[in-house]
C-alpha positions in Angstrom: 0.0 0.0 0.0 3.0 2.3 0.3 2.9 2.9 -3.5 -0.6 4.2 -3.5 -2.1 7.5 -2.3 -5.4 9.4 -2.6 -4.9 9.9 -6.3 -4.2 6.3 -7.1 -1.3 3.9 -7.4 2.1 5.3 -8.3 2.2 2.8 -11.2 -1.1 4.1 -12.6 0.0 7.7 -12.2 3.4 7.1 -13.8 1.7 5.2 -16.6 -0.7 8.0 -17.3 2.2 10.6 -17.4 4.3 8.4 -19.7 1.4 7.9 -22.1 0.7 11.6 -22.2 4.2 12.8 -22.6 5.1 10.2 -25.2 1.9 10.7 -27.1 2.0 14.5 -27.1 5.0 14.6 -29.3 3.4 12.4 -31.8 0.2 14.5 -31.7 2.2 17.6 -32.5 3.8 15.9 -35.5 0.5 14.7 -36.7 -1.1 18.2 -36.4 1.9 19.7 -38.2 1.7 17.8 -41.5 1.1 19.6 -44.8 -2.1 21.1 -46.1 -3.2 19.9 -49.5 -6.5 18.2 -49.8 -7.0 15.3 -52.3 -10.4 14.8 -53.6 -11.8 11.7 -51.9 -14.9 10.1 -53.3 -17.0 8.8 -50.4 -20.0 6.5 -50.8 -23.4 8.2 -50.8 -24.9 6.0 -48.1 -23.8 4.2 -45.0 -24.0 0.4 -44.9 -27.2 -0.1 -42.8 -26.2 -3.6 -41.8 -23.0 -2.9 -39.8 -22.6 -0.9 -36.5 -20.2 1.8 -35.7 -18.4 0.7 -32.5 -17.5 3.0 -29.7 -15.1 1.4 -27.3 -14.8 3.0 -23.8 -11.9 2.1 -21.5 -12.2 3.0 -17.8 -8.5 3.2 -16.9 -7.5 2.6 -13.3 -9.9 -0.3 -12.6 -13.5 0.7 -11.9 -15.3 -1.0 -9.0 -17.9 -3.2 -10.8 -19.5 -4.1 -7.5 -20.6 -0.4 -7.1 -21.4 0.0 -10.8 -23.7 -3.1 -10.7 -24.5 -4.0 -7.1 -25.2 -7.6 -6.0 -27.5 -6.4 -3.2 -28.7 -9.9 -2.2 -25.2 -11.0 -1.3 -24.8 -10.7 2.5 -21.0 -11.1 2.0 -20.9 -7.8 0.0 -22.3 -5.9 3.0 -20.1 -7.7 5.5 -17.0 -6.8 3.5 -18.0 -3.2 2.9 -19.5 -1.7 6.0 -19.0 1.9 4.8 -18.6 1.5 1.0 -21.7 -0.4 0.2 -24.8 0.7 -1.8 -27.8 -0.2 0.4 -30.5 -2.6 -0.7 -33.4 -1.2 -2.7 -35.9 -1.6 0.2 -33.5 -0.1 2.9 -35.1 3.3 2.9 -31.7 4.9 2.5 -31.3 7.9 0.1 -28.4 5.9 -1.4 -30.4 2.7 -1.9 -29.8 0.7 -5.1 -32.3 0.8 -7.9 -33.4 -2.8 -8.5 -32.7 -4.3 -11.9 -33.7 -7.9 -11.7 -34.3 -8.9 -8.1 -30.6 -9.6 -7.4 -28.6 -6.8 -8.9 -29.1 -3.0 -8.8 -27.5 0.2 -9.7 -26.7 3.1 -7.5 -29.3 5.9 -7.6 -27.0 8.4 -9.4 -26.9 6.0 -12.4 -30.7 6.2 -12.8 -30.3 8.0 -16.2 -29.4 4.6 -17.7 -32.8 3.1 -16.8 -34.6 4.2 -20.0 -31.9 2.4 -22.1 -32.1 -0.6 -19.8 -35.8 -0.8 -19.8 -35.9 -0.4 -23.6 -33.7 -3.5 -23.9 -30.7 -1.6 -25.3 -28.4 -1.8 -22.3 -26.8 -4.9 -20.9 -24.6 -5.4 -17.8 -22.2 -8.3 -17.9 -21.0 -9.3 -14.5 -18.2 -11.5 -13.1 -16.7 -10.6 -16.5 -13.2 -9.5 -17.6 -9.8 -10.8 -18.4 -8.7 -14.2 -17.2 -5.1 -12.9 -16.8 -4.3 -12.8 -13.1 -2.0 -9.7 -13.0 -2.8 -6.9 -10.7 -0.6 -4.4 -12.5 -2.5 -1.6 -14.3 0.1 -1.5 -17.1 0.1 -5.2 -17.7 -3.6 -5.7 -17.4 -4.4 -2.8 -19.8 -1.9 -4.2 -22.3 -3.5 -7.7 -22.1 -7.0 -6.4 -22.6 -6.2 -4.0 -25.4 -4.1 -6.5 -27.3 -6.5 -9.3 -26.3 -3.8 -11.9 -26.7 -2.1 -12.6 -23.4 -0.2 -15.7 -24.6 1.8 -14.1 -27.5 4.3 -11.5 -26.6 5.2 -10.6 -30.2 1.8 -9.4 -31.3 1.5 -5.6 -30.9 -1.8 -4.9 -32.6 -5.1 -4.2 -30.7 -8.3 -6.2 -31.0 -10.1 -3.3 -32.7 -7.2 -2.7 -34.9 -7.2 -6.3 -36.1 -10.9 -6.1 -36.7 -10.4 -3.2 -39.1 -7.4 -4.9 -40.7 -9.6 -7.9 -41.6 -12.8 -6.1 -42.8 -13.7 -4.0 -45.7 -14.4 -0.3 -45.1 -18.0 0.6 -44.4 -17.6 3.5 -46.7 -15.4 2.7 -49.7 -12.6 5.3 -50.1 -12.9 6.6 -46.6 -9.7 8.2 -45.4 -10.6 7.9 -41.7 -12.0 4.6 -40.4 -11.0 5.0 -36.8 -10.3 7.7 -34.3 -8.7 7.5 -30.9 -10.0 10.5 -28.9 -6.6 10.9 -27.2 -3.2 12.5 -27.8 -1.8 9.1 -28.8 -3.4 6.2 -30.5 -4.6 3.7 -27.9 -3.3 0.1 -28.0 -6.8 -1.1 -28.8 -6.5 0.6 -32.2 -2.9 -0.3 -32.9 -2.6 -1.7 -36.4 -5.9 -0.2 -37.6 -5.8 1.2 -41.2 -6.7 4.8 -41.8 -6.8 5.7 -38.1 -5.5 8.7 -36.2 -5.3 9.9 -32.5 -7.4 13.1 -32.4 -8.1 14.4 -28.9 -10.4 17.2 -30.0 -11.9 16.7 -33.5 -13.3 20.2 -33.4 -9.8 21.6 -33.1 -7.7 19.3 -35.3 -5.5 21.6 -37.3 -2.1 23.2 -37.4 -1.5 24.9 -34.1 -0.3 28.5 -33.6 -1.3 31.8 -35.2 -4.3 31.4 -37.5 -3.2 34.3 -39.6 0.0 32.5 -40.7 -1.6 29.1 -41.1 -2.1 29.2 -44.9 1.5 30.2 -45.4 2.7 27.4 -43.1 0.5 24.9 -44.9 1.9 25.9 -48.2 5.5 25.5 -47.0 4.7 22.1 -45.5 3.0 21.0 -48.7 6.2 21.8 -50.7 8.3 20.1 -48.1 6.4 16.8 -48.0 6.0 16.8 -51.8 9.7 16.1 -52.0 9.6 13.1 -49.7 8.9 9.5 -50.6 6.2 7.1 -49.4 5.0 6.1 -46.9 5.7 9.6 -45.3 4.3 11.5 -48.3 1.0 9.6 -48.4 0.7 9.7 -44.7 1.1 13.5 -44.8 -1.4 13.9 -47.6 -4.0 11.7 -45.7 -3.5 13.5 -42.4 -4.0 16.9 -44.0 -7.0 15.6 -45.9 -8.4 14.5 -42.5 -7.9 18.0 -41.1 -10.0 19.5 -43.9 -12.6 16.7 -43.8 -13.2 17.2 -40.1 -13.5 20.9 -40.7 -16.7 20.2 -42.6 -18.4 18.9 -39.4 -19.9 21.5 -37.0 -18.8 19.8 -33.8 -19.3 22.9 -31.6 -22.8 23.5 -32.9 -23.8 19.9 -32.9 -27.4 19.4 -31.7 -28.4 16.2 -30.1 -31.5 14.5 -31.5 -32.4 13.2 -28.1 -34.0 15.0 -25.2 -30.9 14.8 -23.0 -27.9 17.2 -23.2 -24.4 15.8 -23.1 -22.6 16.5 -19.8 -20.2 19.3 -20.0 -17.3 17.1 -19.0 -14.4 15.6 -21.0 -16.2 12.3 -21.3 -19.5 14.0 -22.2 -17.9 16.1 -24.9 -16.1 13.0 -26.2 -19.4 11.3 -26.7 -20.9 14.4 -28.3 -18.0 14.5 -30.8 -18.5 10.8 -31.4 -22.2 11.4 -32.2 -21.3 14.2 -34.6 -18.8 12.0 -36.4 -21.3 9.1 -36.7 -24.1 11.3 -37.9 -21.8 13.0 -40.5 -21.3 9.6 -42.2 -17.8 10.3 -43.3 -16.7 6.7 -42.9 -15.6 6.5 -39.3 -16.6 3.1 -38.0 -14.6 2.8 -34.7 -14.0 5.3 -31.9 -11.9 4.7 -28.8 -12.7 6.8 -25.7 -10.7 6.7 -22.5 -11.7 7.8 -19.0 -9.0 7.8 -16.4 -9.0 8.2 -12.6 -10.7 5.0 -11.4 -8.0 3.8 -9.0 -9.5 4.5 -5.6 -7.4 3.1 -2.8 -8.3 5.9 -0.5 -11.7 7.6 0.2 -13.4 5.8 -2.7 -16.8 7.5 -2.1 -19.2 4.9 -3.4 -22.2 6.8 -2.1 -20.9 10.3 -2.1 -17.4 11.2 -3.3 -15.1 10.6 -6.2 -16.5 7.2 -7.4 -20.1 8.4 -7.2 -19.1 11.6 -9.2 -17.4 9.6 -11.9 -20.1 7.0 -12.2 -22.7 9.9 -12.4 -20.7 11.3 -15.3 -20.5 7.9 -17.0 -24.2 7.2 -16.7 -25.2 10.7 -17.9 -22.9 10.5 -20.9 -24.1 7.1 -21.9 -27.8 8.1 -21.4 -27.3 11.2 -23.6 -25.6 9.2 -26.3 -28.4 6.6 -26.2 -31.1 9.2 -26.5 -29.2 10.9 -29.3 -28.2 8.0 -31.5 -31.5 6.1 -31.4 -33.8 9.1 -31.8 -35.5 9.8 -35.1 -33.3 8.4 -38.0 -31.3 6.3 -35.5 -27.9 4.9 -36.3 -26.6 1.4 -35.9 -24.1 1.8 -33.0 -22.7 -0.5 -30.3 -20.9 0.8 -27.2 -18.7 -1.4 -25.0 -17.4 -0.2 -21.7 -14.5 -2.2 -20.1 -11.8 -1.7 -17.4 -8.6 -3.6 -16.8 -9.7 -5.4 -13.6 -12.1 -5.0 -10.7 -11.5 -4.1 -7.1 -11.2 -6.1 -3.9 -14.4 -7.1 -2.3 -13.3 -6.0 1.1 -12.8 -2.3 1.8 -9.4 -1.4 3.2 -8.5 0.8 6.2 -8.4 4.0 4.1 -12.1 3.7 3.0 -11.0 2.5 -0.4 -10.5 -0.8 -2.3 -7.4 -2.4 -3.7 -6.7 -4.2 -6.9 -9.0 -7.1 -7.6 -9.9 -9.5 -10.4 -13.4 -10.0 -11.8 -15.4 -7.0 -12.8 -18.5 -5.8 -14.8 -18.8 -4.4 -18.2 -21.6 -2.4 -20.0 -22.8 -3.0 -23.6 -25.2 -0.5 -25.2 -26.8 -0.6 -28.6 -30.0 -0.8 -30.6 -29.2 -4.4 -31.6 -28.1 -5.5 -28.1 -30.2 -8.1 -26.2 -30.2 -5.9 -23.1 -32.6 -5.1 -20.3 -30.8 -7.7 -18.1 -27.7 -8.6 -16.2 -25.8 -11.4 -18.0 -23.7 -13.4 -15.6 -22.5 -16.8 -14.4 -22.5 -15.5 -10.9 -19.9 -17.2 -8.7 -20.9 -15.8 -5.4 -19.0 -13.8 -2.8 -18.6 -16.2 0.1 -15.0 -16.7 1.1 -14.7 -20.1 -0.5 -16.2 -18.7 -3.8 -13.6 -16.0 -4.3 -10.6 -15.8 -6.6 -7.5 -16.3 -4.5 -9.8 -16.0 -1.4 -10.4 -12.2 -1.9 -11.8 -11.3 -5.3 -14.8 -11.7 -7.5 -14.1 -14.6 -9.9 -14.0 -14.0 -13.7 -16.5 -16.5 -15.1 -17.1 -14.8 -18.5 -14.2 -13.8 -20.7 -14.6 -10.3 -22.0 -13.4 -11.6 -25.4 -16.6 -13.7 -25.6 -18.6 -10.5 -25.6 -16.4 -8.6 -28.0 -16.2 -11.5 -30.5 -19.9 -11.8 -30.7 -20.3 -8.1 -31.3 -17.6 -8.2 -34.0 -19.2 -11.1 -35.9 -22.9 -10.3 -35.5 -22.8 -6.5 -35.4 -19.6 -5.6 -37.3 -20.0 -8.3 -39.9 -16.5 -9.7 -39.4 -16.2 -13.5 -39.0 -12.3 -13.5 -38.9 -12.3 -14.1 -35.2 -9.2 -16.3 -35.2 -7.3 -13.3 -36.4 -9.0 -10.7 -34.3 -8.6 -12.9 -31.1 -5.6 -15.2 -31.7 -5.3 -18.4 -29.6 -8.9 -18.0 -28.3 -12.2 -19.8 -29.1 -15.1 -17.5 -28.0 -18.3 -18.7 -26.6 -21.2 -16.6 -27.8 -23.5 -15.5 -24.9 -26.5 -14.2 -26.8 -25.7 -10.5 -26.3 -26.5 -9.4 -29.9 -28.9 -9.6 -32.7 -27.4 -11.1 -35.8 -26.1 -8.5 -38.4 -28.1 -8.6 -41.6 -26.0 -8.4 -44.8 -26.4 -5.5 -47.2 -28.2 -6.0 -50.5 -25.8 -7.4 -53.0 -23.6 -9.1 -50.4 -24.1 -12.7 -51.7 -21.4 -14.4 -49.5 -22.4 -12.5 -46.4 -18.9 -11.2 -45.6 -20.3 -7.7 -44.8 -19.2 -6.1 -48.1 -20.0 -6.1 -51.8 -17.2 -7.1 -54.1 -16.3 -9.2 -57.1 -16.5 -12.2 -54.8 -20.2 -11.9 -54.7 -20.7 -12.4 -58.5 -21.0 -16.3 -58.4 -23.5 -16.1 -55.6 -25.5 -13.4 -57.3 -25.6 -15.4 -60.5 -26.7 -18.6 -58.7 -29.4 -16.7 -56.8 -30.9 -15.4 -60.0 -30.6 -18.7 -61.9 -31.5 -21.2 -59.2 -32.6 -19.8 -55.9 -33.0 -23.3 -54.3 -29.5 -24.2 -55.2 -28.2 -20.9 -53.6 -30.1 -21.7 -50.4 -28.7 -25.2 -50.3 -25.1 -23.9 -50.8 -25.4 -20.8 -48.5 -27.6 -21.8 -45.5 -26.7 -18.7 -43.5 -27.0 -16.1 -46.4 -30.4 -14.8 -47.6 -30.9 -15.0 -51.4 -33.1 -11.9 -51.1 -29.8 -10.0 -50.9 -29.9 -10.3 -54.7 -33.1 -8.3 -54.8 -31.3 -5.0 -55.5 -34.3 -3.1 -56.7 -36.4 -4.0 -53.8 -39.4 -5.3 -55.7 -39.5 -8.6 -53.8 -38.3 -10.6 -56.9 -34.9 -11.9 -57.9 -34.6 -11.5 -61.6 -32.7 -9.9 -64.4 -34.0 -6.5 -63.4 -31.6 -6.6 -60.4 -28.5 -7.0 -62.6 -28.1 -3.4 -63.5 -28.1 -2.2 -59.8 -25.8 -5.1 -58.8 -23.4 -4.0 -61.6 -23.6 -0.4 -60.4 -22.8 -1.3 -56.9 -19.8 -3.4 -57.9 -18.4 -0.5 -60.0 -18.8 1.9 -57.1 -16.5 -0.2 -54.9 
């Protein structure tokens, strides 16, 4: 305990400083690249079948036992005499709000109830990484790379998803954004991705009056270089000008809830603006730090309560915004590197634990419930005699989302050395019209299936049990015939 203070573990604080200092230099370089804008042809419509994914990492190890309270566990109250959330019928102003007769949420997370009751929000409990480390640095690395057994892989799970899937918008120059000064490990290896802490302010820094002259000078400089530096410079500057077409500061939510005026709330507001602009961004990584509460955790009132209030308000606003009116296909996943000890310590905080909870939000998520293989909190049921067990691997949840909602079945590449168990957290992803091999994209590889569907629909069904032959009905008249050929050809040529 000597390495931890009221602001969190020294390891966690040093890690945060190293990431910031190392990433700031890279961010300055990225913002200082040249200023020409190539004409990029973007598709006219978003693929309606695939979701945009927003990945949120709670860095510092959130206390899942406060975020989703097992209020029927007597051992929970015995271990936390001052840090518990009281039972729903306790009469306490801090009483939990019941979810399912066993789990509840603290009252300050009530803004999430509409999403939960609508079946769009899912809690997954006793969930997380099976790695046993209690080091912030190592645990974050394991979760972001999602491959703890291979020390030579340095790409993130979301990066590998993007590497193995076709762009949602062909020709997009920006498929992924890390809302951070440096690209988070989750997105390492992702094509067409950039770290952009504030999309509304992504530009050359310094005096605005001299910006055109500096852009011209940098353009001339980088024109003399070779690839890959030249192409990278062109793409980065094109991204600057592309983001300038989006009114981030004036963005108006389509829901009835305003985004919190906090860094997290504004990150989600920027994410919503990016998604609604339909410029081709299909993955967004958001970080929230400061969850390492060894001293004065404040589960009822205090720092944890404040941070969970912000988390709930931000997610509620994003839910109301994204699914209002002409809603967008979006999935949000919220994870943290590990949980906290069940027993509170002598400083009214909790130390590093193991099993945790995660949140999944989306309009194609089988929510309105707490998904768990609950291990119990009695001493003989705990991991190493002190922590919540991990009974659901977080990769099970991510893998199902990637296959069913992001239309990517390359799970052996995205999650090496791991065979996921699907838990029924999603609705299957429908393939777009014209996708005759159901790989989530339209390409020359769909020509044989399209021809077979037109000539012999029964044969197509027999050969493609999981793919709908009506994907060949490109003109939407309910028939598969020669009249669909022209539209199929047009879509192929647009790729």
